[in-house]
C-alpha positions in Angstrom: 0.0 0.0 0.0 1.2 3.5 -0.9 -0.3 6.5 0.6 -1.6 8.9 -2.1 -3.6 11.1 0.3 -3.5 14.8 -0.7 -2.3 13.7 -4.2 -4.3 14.8 -7.2 -4.1 12.6 -10.4 -5.5 13.1 -13.9 -5.5 10.0 -16.1 -6.7 9.7 -19.7 -8.4 6.8 -21.4 -9.5 5.3 -18.1 -13.0 4.2 -18.7 -12.0 0.6 -18.7 -8.9 -1.7 -18.9 -5.6 -0.7 -17.5 -6.5 3.0 -17.1 -9.6 2.1 -15.0 -7.6 -0.3 -12.8 -5.0 2.4 -12.1 -7.6 5.0 -11.3 -9.4 2.6 -9.0 -6.2 1.7 -7.1 -5.3 5.4 -6.7 -8.7 6.2 -5.2 -8.4 3.2 -2.9 -5.2 4.6 -1.6 -6.5 8.1 -1.0 -5.9 10.1 -4.2 -8.2 12.5 -5.8 -8.6 11.3 -9.4 -10.0 13.0 -12.5 -10.9 10.2 -14.9 -11.0 10.9 -18.6 -12.4 8.8 -21.4 -13.5 9.7 -24.9 -16.8 7.9 -24.2 -18.9 10.0 -21.8 -21.1 7.1 -20.7 -18.0 4.9 -20.1 -16.3 7.6 -18.1 -19.3 8.3 -15.8 -19.9 4.5 -15.4 -16.3 4.0 -14.4 -16.4 6.8 -11.8 -19.7 5.4 -10.3 -18.2 2.0 -10.1 -15.1 3.3 -8.2 -17.1 5.4 -5.8 -19.7 2.8 -5.1 -17.0 0.2 -4.4 -15.1 2.5 -2.1 -17.9 4.1 -0.1 -17.0 2.6 3.2 -13.2 2.7 2.9 -12.6 6.4 3.4 -10.7 6.7 0.1 -9.9 9.6 -2.1 -12.4 10.9 -4.6 -13.0 10.6 -8.3 -14.8 12.7 -11.0 -15.3 12.2 -14.7 -14.0 14.5 -17.4 -15.0 13.0 -20.7 -13.4 14.2 -24.0 -10.9 13.7 -26.7 -7.4 13.3 -25.2 -5.8 14.1 -28.6 -7.3 17.6 -28.6 -5.0 20.1 -27.1 -7.9 22.5 -26.2 -9.6 19.7 -24.4 -6.4 18.7 -22.6 -6.1 22.2 -21.2 -9.7 22.0 -20.0 -8.9 18.6 -18.4 -6.0 20.3 -16.5 -8.2 23.3 -15.6 -11.0 21.0 -14.4 -8.5 19.1 -12.2 -7.2 22.3 -10.6 -10.7 23.6 -10.1 -12.0 20.4 -8.5 -9.0 19.6 -6.3 -6.6 22.6 -6.2 -3.8 21.3 -8.4 -2.2 18.5 -10.3 0.4 16.2 -8.8 0.4 13.2 -11.2 -0.5 13.0 -14.9 -0.9 9.6 -16.5 -1.2 9.6 -20.3 -2.9 6.3 -20.7 -5.2 7.0 -23.7 -4.1 5.2 -26.9 -5.5 3.6 -30.0 -4.4 0.5 -31.9 -5.2 0.0 -35.6 -3.9 -3.1 -37.2 -2.5 -3.0 -40.7 0.9 -3.5 -42.4 2.9 -0.8 -44.2 1.0 -1.5 -47.5 -2.5 -1.2 -46.1 -2.2 1.6 -43.6 -4.1 4.7 -44.7 -3.2 8.3 -44.0 -6.4 8.6 -41.9 -5.5 5.6 -39.8 -1.9 6.8 -39.4 -3.1 10.3 -38.3 -5.5 8.9 -35.7 -2.9 6.8 -34.1 -0.3 9.5 -34.0 -2.7 12.2 -32.8 -3.8 10.2 -29.7 -0.7 8.2 -28.8 1.9 10.9 -29.4 0.3 14.3 -29.7 -2.1 13.7 -26.8 0.5 12.3 -24.6 3.0 15.1 -25.4 0.6 17.9 -24.7 -0.8 16.3 -21.6 2.7 16.2 -20.2 3.4 19.8 -21.3 0.2 21.3 -19.9 0.3 19.2 -16.7 3.9 20.1 -16.1 3.2 23.8 -16.6 0.7 23.5 -13.8 3.1 21.6 -11.6 5.8 24.3 -12.2 3.4 26.9 -11.1 2.6 25.0 -7.9 6.3 24.6 -7.2 6.1 21.2 -5.4 7.2 18.8 -8.2 5.1 15.9 -9.5 5.1 12.9 -11.7 4.3 12.2 -15.4 3.7 8.6 -16.7 3.4 7.5 -20.3 1.8 4.2 -21.4 4.1 2.5 -23.9 4.1 -1.1 -25.0 6.4 -4.1 -25.5 5.9 -3.4 -29.2 7.9 -0.3 -28.7 10.8 -2.7 -28.0 10.1 -5.6 -30.4 8.5 -5.8 -33.8 5.0 -7.2 -34.0 3.0 -8.1 -37.1 0.5 -5.5 -38.2 1.5 -2.7 -35.9 4.1 -0.4 -37.6 2.5 2.9 -36.7 1.4 1.9 -33.2 4.9 0.5 -32.5 6.5 3.7 -33.7 4.4 5.8 -31.4 5.1 3.6 -28.4 8.9 3.7 -29.0 8.5 7.5 -29.4 6.9 7.8 -26.0 9.8 6.1 -24.4 12.2 8.5 -26.1 10.0 11.4 -25.0 10.3 10.2 -21.4 14.1 10.4 -21.7 14.0 13.8 -23.4 11.7 15.4 -20.8 14.2 14.6 -18.0 16.1 17.7 -19.3 13.1 20.1 -18.7 11.4 18.4 -15.8 14.2 17.4 -13.4 14.9 21.0 -12.3 11.3 21.3 -11.4 11.3 18.1 -9.3 9.0 16.3 -11.8 9.8 12.7 -12.7 8.8 11.3 -16.0 8.7 7.6 -16.9 7.0 5.0 -19.1 5.5 1.6 -18.6 5.6 -0.9 -21.4 2.9 -3.6 -20.8 3.0 -6.9 -22.6 -0.1 -9.0 -23.3 -2.7 -8.0 -20.7 -6.2 -9.3 -19.9 -8.6 -6.4 -20.5 -12.2 -6.2 -21.7 -10.9 -5.9 -25.3 -8.5 -8.8 -25.2 -10.9 -11.1 -23.4 -13.3 -10.9 -26.3 -10.8 -13.1 -28.2 -11.1 -16.7 -27.0 -7.6 -17.5 -28.3 -5.9 -14.7 -26.4 -5.3 -16.5 -23.1 -4.1 -19.8 -24.5 -1.8 -18.2 -27.1 -0.2 -15.7 -24.8 0.1 -18.2 -21.9 2.0 -20.5 -24.2 4.5 -17.9 -25.5 5.0 -15.9 -22.3 7.8 -17.3 -20.2 5.9 -16.7 -16.9 3.1 -18.8 -18.3 0.3 -16.3 -18.5 -0.6 -12.8 -19.8 -0.5 -9.9 -17.4 -3.5 -8.8 -15.4 -4.5 -5.2 -15.1 -3.3 -5.4 -11.5 0.2 -6.3 -12.7 0.4 -3.1 -14.7 -1.3 -1.1 -12.0 1.3 -2.1 -9.4 4.1 -0.9 -11.6 2.3 2.4 -12.4 1.6 3.2 -8.7 5.3 2.6 -7.9 6.5 4.9 -10.7 4.2 7.8 -9.6 4.9 7.4 -5.9 7.5 8.9 -3.6 9.1 5.4 -3.6 10.5 6.1 -7.1 11.5 9.8 -6.6 15.0 9.1 -8.0 13.8 7.2 -11.0 13.2 9.3 -14.1 13.6 8.9 -17.9 13.1 5.2 -17.6 10.8 2.6 -19.2 9.6 -0.4 -17.2 8.6 -3.5 -19.2 5.9 -5.6 -17.6 5.5 -8.6 -19.8 6.3 -11.8 -18.0 9.5 -12.1 -19.9 8.0 -12.0 -23.4 10.5 -9.4 -24.8 13.4 -11.7 -23.8 12.4 -14.3 -26.3 9.7 -12.5 -28.4 7.8 -15.3 -30.2 5.0 -14.1 -32.3 1.4 -14.8 -31.3 0.4 -17.4 -33.9 -2.2 -20.1 -33.4 
């Protein structure tokens, strides 16, 4: 357990999956969380689920701020909403991302732009605008990007997605230059195969990834959440510019997921 009381967190793309699990864990441990998702209904349902679950546990609080996390105008509104609701921003987690499958020959300009806009543009400007607020507050903070194992190893059908995820890890290194004097850490997590609502729709997902993952199973959202909470906590205050792979050993051997 890490004490996040008096900490305010904004997290994008958190209506379900890894983002939701991180938001829920932070609230359980006392943080005030602004939960974003593009889908307004999903965002509000997620907040209700977190608050209803935690009513008797004296946790932190959680509010929804639905909108497009690739839109810089909205990102500023997300930061402003967080400051208005809870008085500041201590932690920013750029979790929102999109995957569109297609090889180099089938990827359209529209698909390319959608992936780059959300995965890179949205993450970059969330970091920029959150860090501006942290700089004004003068008490440091933490920024976390959500990368992927395919930012480390090639994977069929994901040339653009992989490019953006590798880019986020380089961005974490680059921002050390600007953020360190402000006491702001910046890191990335690179999840491997993870059990979420989306992946569980595929009946072959668990058997395939259990077979090719050295630890014998895909990650759970809690596996990723535990790493995320560590990297945005005071326990990692001297860790910055790093990327933590959470994949059960898959990148060590990297077999493709074929049936």
